[in-house]
C-alpha positions in Angstrom: 18.4 -3.2 1.4 14.6 -3.6 1.7 12.7 -6.3 0.0 11.5 -5.2 -3.4 8.5 -6.3 -5.4 9.5 -8.1 -8.6 7.1 -7.2 -11.4 7.4 -9.0 -14.7 7.4 -6.9 -17.8 6.8 -8.1 -21.3 9.4 -6.6 -23.7 7.1 -7.2 -26.7 3.7 -5.9 -25.7 4.4 -3.9 -22.6 2.0 -5.8 -20.3 3.0 -6.3 -16.6 2.2 -9.0 -14.1 2.5 -8.5 -10.4 3.2 -11.5 -8.2 -0.3 -11.4 -6.7 -2.0 -11.3 -10.2 -3.0 -14.2 -12.4 -3.3 -12.3 -15.6 -1.0 -10.0 -17.6 -2.4 -6.5 -18.0 -1.4 -3.2 -19.5 -0.4 -0.8 -16.8 -3.0 2.0 -16.4 -1.3 4.2 -13.9 2.1 4.4 -12.4 2.4 5.3 -8.7 5.7 7.1 -8.7 5.9 6.8 -4.9 6.3 3.1 -5.1 8.7 2.8 -8.1 11.7 2.6 -5.8 10.1 -0.5 -4.3 9.8 -2.3 -7.6 12.3 -4.4 -9.6 11.3 -5.1 -13.2 11.9 -8.5 -14.5 12.1 -8.3 -18.3 10.8 -11.2 -20.4 7.8 -12.2 -22.3 4.2 -12.9 -21.5 3.0 -16.3 -22.7 1.6 -15.3 -26.1 4.6 -13.1 -26.9 7.0 -15.7 -25.7 5.4 -18.4 -27.9 5.6 -16.0 -30.8 9.3 -15.2 -30.1 10.2 -18.9 -29.9 8.4 -19.7 -33.2 10.2 -16.8 -34.9 13.6 -18.0 -33.5 12.9 -21.6 -34.7 11.9 -20.4 -38.1 15.1 -18.3 -38.4 17.2 -21.3 -37.3 15.6 -23.5 -39.9 16.2 -20.8 -42.5 19.8 -20.5 -41.6 20.3 -24.3 -41.7 18.9 -24.4 -45.3 21.5 -21.8 -46.4 24.5 -23.8 -45.0 
């Protein structure tokens, strides 16, 4: 198996981040010739991750109040 490029993909906003990039960006074009060389790592970019954590904490607090 050849080495594949791991590209991070935000499940919330759809931005991607390549290992060589410093910023998350919306993909503008997909080169179908290189898709077989890519592995997508699903997760969250920093802003979406912070939002998801805040929402989870709020839901936990709400559930604790109803116990």
